[in-house]
N, C-alpha and C positions, 0 to 999 in steps of 0.2 A: 504494500500500500504506500502511495506517495505521501511523504511527510510534508506538511505545510509549515511555513514560517510562523503562522498565527497560532500554532498549537502550544500547549504546555509541554515542556521538555523534561522528562525524567532523565536520569543519568544514562539509562540504556538507550532511550530514544536519541539523546544527544550524541552518543557514540555511533549509533547507526547513521545519523545524518552527516556527521563529520568524517566517518571512516573513509568514504570515497575521496574526500579532499586530502586526507592524510596519505592514502595510497597513491593518489595522483601526484602529490609532491615528492613522495619517496621515489616513485617511478621516474618522475621528471629529473630528479637528482641523479638517479642511476644512469639514465640514457644521456644526461648532460656530460657525464664523465667517460662515456664510451669512446668518444674521439680520442681523449688522452690515453685511455687504456690500449686501444689499438695502435696509436702512434708510438707510445713508449715501447711496446713489445715488438712491433713490426718495422718501425722506421728508425727509431733511435732517440737518444737523450736530447740532442739539439732541437729536432722538430717538436719534441714534447715540450721543451722549454718555450718554443715559439707559440704553441697553442696556449700555454698558460700566461704568456705575456699579452697576447692579443685579446683573450676572452674577457678580462676585466674591462677593457675599453668597450667591447661589445655590450656588456651589461650596463655600462654608463649610458650608452646611446639608447638602450631599451628601457631606461628608467621611467620615461614618460608613460610607457605602456603600463608599468606597475602603478603609477600615480593615477591614471585614468581608471584602472580596473578596481583598485582598492577604494579610492576616494569616491569614484562613481558608484560602485556597488553599495557603499554605505548610504549615499544619498538616494539611490533608487530604492533600496530596501526600506529606508525611512519613509519615502513617498508612497510605497505600497502599503506600509503600515498606516498611513494617513488616508488610505482608500482612494488614492488618485492615480488610477491605472493609466489614464491618458498621458499625464505629465511624466510618469515613470518611463513610458515608451518614448516620449519625445527626448528626454534626457539621455536615455540609453542610446538611441540612434545618433544623436548629435555627437556623443563621445566616441562612438565607433568611427564615424566619418572624420572627426577631428584627428583621431589617432592615425588614420591612413594618410591624411594630408601631411601631418607633421612628420611621419616616418619617411616619406619620400624626400622631404627637404633635408632631413638629417642625413639620409643616405648619401645624397649628393655632396654635402659639405664634408662628411667623413671621408669619402673617397679622395677628395682633394687634399686633406690634411693628414692622413694616416702616416705617410712616410716621415714628414718632419716631426710629428709627435713621437714616433718611435725613436728617431734619432736623438731627440731631446732627452729621452730616458736611457740613453746609453746603449741602445741596441745597434749592433753592427755585424759585419761579416756574414757568415752563413746563417746566423740567427736572424739577421735582418731579412735575408732572402726568403727563408721559410715563413717568417712572420707576415711578410707582404703577400705571399701566395695565399695563405690562409685568410687574411683579412680582406683581400680584394674580391674573393668569392663570396664571403659572408655579407659584406656591407651593402650591396644593392638590395638585399632582402630584409633589411631592418624593419620595414612596415609589417611584413608577415610575422617577424619575431615579436614585435609589439602586440599584434593581434592575438598571437598564441597566448601570451601572458594575460591579456585583457579577458579573453573568454574563459580562462580557468576560474576567474572570480565571478564573471557574469553568469556562467552556467549554474553556479551555486545559488546566486540571487534569483535566478529563473526557476529554482526548485528542481534542477536537473543535475545534481551532483554525480550521479552514476553515469549519465551520458558524458559529462565532462571528463570523468575518469576514463571512460572508454576511448574518447578521442585522444586524450593524452597518451594512453597506452598504445594506441594505434600509431601515433606519431613516433613514440619511442621505439616500438618494434621496427618501424620503417628505418629509423636512423641506425639501429643496431645491425639490422640485416644488410643495409647498404655499406656500413663501415666494414663489415666482414668481406663484402664483395669488392668494394673499391680499394680498400687498403691491403687486406690479406691476399686477395686473389689477383686483382688487376695491378696491385702495387703502385697506386697513384700517390702515395705519401700523404702529406698534409692537404693536398688538393682533394684527395678522396674523402678525407675527414670532413672538409668544408662542404663538399657537395652532399654528403650523407646528412649533415646537419641541416642544410638548406631544404632538402626534400622533406625531411621530418618536420621542419617548421611549416612548410606549406600544408602538410596534412593537419597539423595542429592549429593553424590559423585560418585556413580557407574553409575547411569543413564546417566549423561553427558559424562562420559568416553565412554560408549557404543555409544552414539550419534556421538561423534567425531571419533570413530573408524570406523563407517559405512559411506558410501557415503551420503553426505548431501548437501543442497543448500547454505551453508554458505561459506565464504572465507577460513575457517580453517578446517583442518582435521588432525588426528593423522597419521603420516607417518613414514617410516623408516628414521632414522636420524643419525647423528653422534654428537660427543661432540664439541660444539662451546664455547670455553673458554671465548672469548671476549664477546659474547652475554650473557653468564651466568653471568659474572661479571657486565655487563651493566644492566642486569635485576635486579641483587641484589643491585646495586648502586641506580637505579631508585626507587626500592621498599624499600630502606633503612629506609625511614621515617616511612612507615607502619610497617616494622619489629620492629624498635626501639620504635615506638609509641605503638604498641601492647604490647611489653614487658614492656614498661614504664607504660602503663595503668594497666597491671596486677600487676606490682610491687607496684604501687600506691594503688591498692585495697588491696594487702597484707599488706601494711603499714597502711592503714586505719584500717584494722581488728586488727592489732597489737596494735595500739593506742587505739582503742575502747575497746579491751579486757582489757587493762590496766586501762582505765579511767571509762568505763561504764559497763564492764563485757560482758557476753554473749548476753544480751539484746541489747547492742550497736552494736554488730556484726549483729544481726538479723535485726535491724533497717536499718543499712547501706546496708545490702543485698537487702532489699526492694527498697531503694533509687537507688542502682546500677541498678537493673532490670528496674525500671521505667525510669531512666535516659537514658538507652540504647534505649528505645522506642522513646523518643523525639529526641535524637541525630541521630537516624536512618534516619530521613529526610535529615539531612545535609550529612551524609555519603553516603546514597543512591544517592542523587543528584550528589555528587562528583564522585562517581563510574560511574554513567550513563553519565556524561558530559566529563569525562577525555578522553575516546577514541576519541571523536570528536576533542578536543583540540590537542591531539597527532597527529591525522591524518592531520589536517590543519597546524600544526607546521612542519610535514614532507613534506607537499606540499608547504611550505614557503608562505602561504596565510595570510599575516599579517592583512589584512582588516577583514577577518573572525575572526581572533584571538581577535582583538579589540572588535568586536561585541559580541563574546561569553563571553569575560571577563566582559563587562558591564552588560549583561543580567544575568550572574551568580551571580555577586555581588548584584544586585537588588533582585534576588530571595532569596539569603541567608539573606539579611537584613529584608525583609518583613516576611520571615518564622520565624526568630528569635523572632520578636515581638509577632507574633501569638502564637508560642509555649510557650513563657514565660507566657503569659496571661492564656493560657489553663492549664499550669502546676500549676499555683497558684490557679486557681479556682477548679481544680480536685484533689488537693493533698490529702485531707482526704479520698475522695472516693477511690482513687487508693491504699492508704495505707490500707484501710479497707479490700480490696480484699485479702491481704496477712495476716494481723495480726488483723483482726476484732475480733478475739477471746480473745484479751487481751487489755484492755483500756490503760494500761501504755505503752505498745509497740505502740499502735495506735497513742497516743498523741506524743510520742517521734519521731516516724517516720514522722508524718505529719509536725511537727515543723522543723525537720531537712531538709525535702525535700523542704519546702517553702523557706528556705535560699538557699539551693543548686540550686534551679531552676532559680534563678536570673542569673546564669552563661549562660543560653541559649541565652541571648541577644548577647553574644560575641562569644560563642563556635563555631558557624557556620562559622564565618569569619576565625578563626584559622584552623579549619578542612579543609575548602576549600583552604586556602592559601597553606597549606602543600600539598594537593592533586594536586593543580594547577601546582606546580613546578615538581611534579612527572610526570604529563602529558607532561611537557616540557622536560622530560628526564634529569632533574637536581635533582637527588636524594639527593645530599649533602645539598642543600638549603632547600629542603623539610624536610630532617631529622633534620636540625637545628631547624626549627619551631616546629616540633613534639616533639623533646627531650626537648626544652626549655619549651614548654607548659606543659608537663607531668612530666618527670623525674626530671628536675631542679626545676621548679616553684612549681608544686603541691606537690612533695615530700618534698621540703623545707618548704612549708606552713604547711603541715600536721605535721611536726616535731616541727615547731617553734610556730605557732599560738596557739595551745592548752596550751602552757606554760603561756600565758597571758590571754586567753579567755576560757580556758577549753573546754567543749564539743562544744560550739559555734565556737571556733576556727577551729575545725575539719570540721563542716558543711560549713563554709565560705572559707575554703582553696581554693576551686575550683574557686571562684569568683576572688580572688586576682591573682591566677595563670593565668586565662584567660585575665585579664587586662594587665599583663606584657607581655604575649604571643602576644596579639594584637599589642602592640607597636613594638615588634620584627617583626611581619608579615608585618605591614605597611612599616616599614623601608626597608625590603628586597624587597617588591613589587616595591617600588619606585626606589631602587638601580638598579634593573635588567630590568626596563621597556624599556630601549633603546636596550638592547641586543635582546629581544624577540619581541618587538613591540606590546605589548598588551595594551599600554596606548598611 
């Protein structure tokens, strides 16, 4: 039976509704790392480093898609809670069209600037050659990349989380299969990885576009619309934390690569690339749960149902806490096995990656609370507070730690930067949750 946003959510029903989103994000994280997995094992360390250097730039460019999806979903779900289906579809359609237009503009600019940007970050020689091959195939398809991330959230708001999961899985399977074909069989190197990613993105971005264009049983459909400046600004404000968070996350990764190139050389970049990939799999549980539960929070906020908001908040915090403990234990026990999948061909790399990840993984105890706190304020249509948590967590704390801690602790300072950043961010999150409890009534 289809679960509606308007229902009362028991813990079991909440898990049933959010499970597709969690699985969707886990699968997204897995197929996002497949390029690196195939490249590292079939092409070599330098091409693998090139993929890890380029991908953070790609995520920065796709950040607008995150902003429109999370901020727009919060506004659309709130509007549905206010029983205004017409305006919900108007806003939904406008955001999709705006994302496509913006994506085209970004693609053109990025193609012109990618080489000088990479040069400015110290990329040269064969690493530059491989990076440009990978980037110049991916960049023209930024609009589809943005749409893929947009529809992951919009499918949940449309009360179709299982369909969203199916589309994501289909995109992932396409990417994985083509990676095997293009890289392992045809031996196209990083070009094969790029084309496999692009075709997977087309599946994940275009199929939902077609679904919402045609008549469907969901509350949302693409319609003829007009420009709603206020709704666009509100969506951008709501999604500001995800926008800044994604940019901050990508900048932090770039900064990690810069510091590691300086301190440990190319092997450090490769080791952190593996840690980043594996980290995304574990954090996908928190991100997926937040994405899945946010439309429910937004709907009941729009309906002014404070009793349900309190119930949802308690259940969500409980889930995040238990998940954090389980994921941390799992990460510590599986660190070497996961590292071996990527760099088992080199004992030095394997040992460095395993050691770094075991330090890094301690952050999972706290990361979920900060991720959820930021997402929760987005769901309440308070993008400013959400953005403060997100920016403090990544851009301020983690960037600062990555720059300062290595001065005193060397390579260990880099691996432990995330732990210190999460501790500081958690204090900020708790302070803001307590400060705004009376306004929204979730405590």
